[in-house]
N, C-alpha and C positions, 0 to 999 in steps of 0.2 A: 804825496804821488810825486816821484820823480820825473825829469825832464823827459827822458826817455820814454816811460810808459804813458805819460802826457800824448808824445807824438804816436805811440803805438796805437792807444785807444781813439786818436781824431782817425789816423789813416784806415785803421778797423771799422770804424763808422762810416767813412766815405766809400769803403768797398762794399760793405752791406747796404747801404742807399743806392748806390749803382746796380747791384745785383736785382734791388725789390724794385727799380723803376724802367730797366732797360731789358727787352726781351731778348735781343741777337746781342750779347755782348761778349767782347774777347780781352784777353790782355797781352800787350806786347811784352816779349823777352828778348831783350837785346843781348842776355848772359852777362853782363856787364853788374858792378856791385849794385846800384840802384834798383835796375829791375828784379835782382834776384833777391834783394830785400823784399820788394814787393811782394815778389813769389811766395817768400816765407810768411809775409803778414796776410796773403789770402789764404794760405794754409790755416794758418791760425785762426782768422776770420769764420772759416768754415769747419772747422773741426777736424782740419787734417786731409779734406778734400776741396781739389778747386773747381768749382761746379761750372766753369766756362773754359773754352779752349785757350790754350797759350799760341800766339803768333811770332815768328820771328822772321825778319827778312832778311834772306841769305843773299850777299853780294856776290857771292864765289870767293871773295877776296878775303874774308874774315881770317883771323889766325887759326891754324888747323886745331890747336888747344881749345877754343871756344866751342867748336863744333860737338869734338868729344864729349865735351863737359856738358853741352846741352843734350845730346842724346842720352849720355848715362843716367843723368838724373831725368829725364822724361820717362824712362823705362823705370826706375826704379822708385819713383813717385807717381807712377801708372798717372801720367798729364796727357791729356788729350793736345798733343802737339801738331800744330802747322806751321808749315813754312812755304814761303812766298818767294819767287823771284822773276827777274825782267830777263827771260830766256831770248826774246828775241835780240836784245842789246847785245847780251852777252855772246850768239852767235854771229852777230855783225860787228864783235869787235869793239863796239861803241862804248870805249872805256879809257881811263888814263894810264892803268897799267901797260893796253896796247898802245897809247901814244896818239889816240884817236880824238881826244877830247881832252878838257882842263878837268882837276880835281871838282870844283863845284857842277860841272856839267856830268860828271862820271856818278857824282852823288843824288842829282836829279833822277837820271835814269835808274841808278840800280837801288837806291833808297825812296826817294820821294814817289817815281811814278810806280815802283813796285810796291810800294806800301798802298798807295792808291788802289790800284787793281787788285790788290788781296785783299783789302778791307771792303772793296767793293763788290767783290764775287766776280769780277772781270776778266781776271787775269788768273794764271796757273797756280794753282794752291794743292800743298801735299801735305798729308796727316799720316803720322805714324799710326802702323797697324801692330799693336802690342802682342799679336798673335805671332805674326811672323816677325818681329823688328824692324820691319822696311818702312820706309815712306810711299804711298801710293797717292796716283792724282784723284784728288777729288772731281767725281764726275758733275756735280751739279750743285757748286758752293754758293751760298748765301751770303748777302751784304751783311755786315756789322753795323749795328745802328749805336752801339756805345763800345769805345776802347778804352781801358784803363793802361795808361802809360807812366812810368816811372821820372817823369821831369822833376827838376829842383829848381826853384826860383833864383837860387844862387850860384847855379852851375853855368849859366850864360844868359848874356843880356836880354835876347827875346823870351827865355824862358821865364824871366820877372813879370812879363806882362799876362801872364795866363791865370785862369781863374780854377778851382778845383772841377767844376763842371764847365768844360770851354766848349761851345758849339762852332760846328762847320757846316757847310753848305753840302749840298749833294756831292759835289766833285772833290770834299775834304780842302777846299779854301778856308781860310781863316781870316775872318775881319776882327781885328783888334778893338775898333772902336765901338762895336756892336755887341761886346761880351755883357751878358749882366751884372749888375753889381753883388756882392756876396758879404754881407755885415752878420755879424754876430753869429755866426755859424750858421747860418739859412742859406741854402744851396736850392738855386732853380735846377730842377728834374724833368720839368714837363715844357717840351719844346714842340714847335711845329712839326709836322709829317715830313719826313724829308731829310731832317736835320741831321746830321751825324756828330756825336758828340763825343769828346776826349776826357777823360777822368783822371784826376792828377794826385791821388792820395799822398804822394810824397813832397808837395811843393814845399811845405815849411821846414823840411829837413836841412842840413848841412852835409857837406862832406865828413866831417869830425862826428857828427850825429850818428850817420850810416855806420862809419865803422867802430864806432864804440856800442851801437847795438849789434853789429856781426859779433863783437867779442862776447858780448853779454848773451846772444843768442846760439852762439856757435854756430854760424851758419856758413856752410862750405863754399869757398871761392874758388874760382877758375885759379890756376896758380901763376897766370901771368902777372897778377898784383905783388906777386912778391919776388925778392931779389934772389936769384938762384946762384949767387956766387960771383957774378960779374959787375957788383956795384951800379945795376939799374932794375929798375923794375917799370911797369904800367900803370899811370893811375887812373889814364881814362881808355877805353878799349873800342877800337873800330876796326876800320880794315886794314890789313896789314902794309898795303904798300903807302899809308897815308897817316899813320899812327907811329909815333917813336914814343920810347919809354924815357922816364925820368931818370936824373942820377941820385940814386937813395941806396942804401945797405938794409933797408926793411926787409926781412925774410917771414915775418910773423905778424897776425893782426895785431899783436900787443907792441910791435916795435912800429906799426905804422899810425896808431891812436898815437903813440907818444913823439911820432914826429910830426903829426897834425898840431899836439897840442905846443909843440915848442914854437909854431909859426914858421917852421922852415919854406912852407910854400905859400906864405901870407901875400908875396908880392909876385908870384905866379899863376896864372890862371889854370885851373882845373884842366880844362881842354887845350892848354898849350902844344901838347903833343899830337894834337889834330891839326894836319897841314893844309886841310881845306877851310879850316877856320880863318889862317893866315893868309889865303888867298881870297877871301872873302872880306877882310880888313877887321878880322876879328868877330863879325857877326853873322848869325844864320837867319835872318828875320825872312828875308825874301823866300828861301827854301822853305822856311816853316810854315809861310802865309800859304804855300802850295803844297802842303801838308806831311814835312818833312817832321822827323818825331823831334 
């Protein structure tokens, strides 16, 4: 069995364990390569059907191509698609682009707080109506007790401290010191009532693994990952005002794989184009303790 197939099998096993053990389960879809690979794995795990809702946190500042990609594939693949948003902060212009807070404060409001309220069912949530093709406000949203997330341990420092099944408290706060041990592929899935659990099927994958898998499985990716003739492409996707492309002429999946194999970015962090990481000194641990993805 080759390396990618081993990774795939383990991820599918974790997805099925999550579905078997958590009643109110959802999966975060950021539209990036990681969560899109995760979506592909979920479709494989459940024979073409995704048996839980997809959740996207729409900050209002995502690059337009990302939203178009989300909606096109949500409709094509008949996904149960939900998005949440911190409408109050946007109305009051409490954002970095409006000049009223720092990048990290903006992330806290538009991502961390929006994610918490979306998952808890206390904030506004909008669900895709496949008959009309429009999003409609949910009248009685319920809380998710388990959420599948496409984070990887090699992507950023705080993510390396995660477990496959990582418990949070009722407000999504993350206590790193109280995570359960996971030895010999044994996972704790039985938690006290009120515990919110994040599930991480991609924890062992690397950036190169992802792109080799995308190449093997022919997974469609948003065009922002590829050079459009300007000698630049995005390596990591976020909000438009705080995310910058990298110097690269890779315009196909094959060229990205070759670029990563040569070690061109070996000394450059994958999220180096994310300005909020630099503002925080390169780490997002405090934001993640409070519920950030």
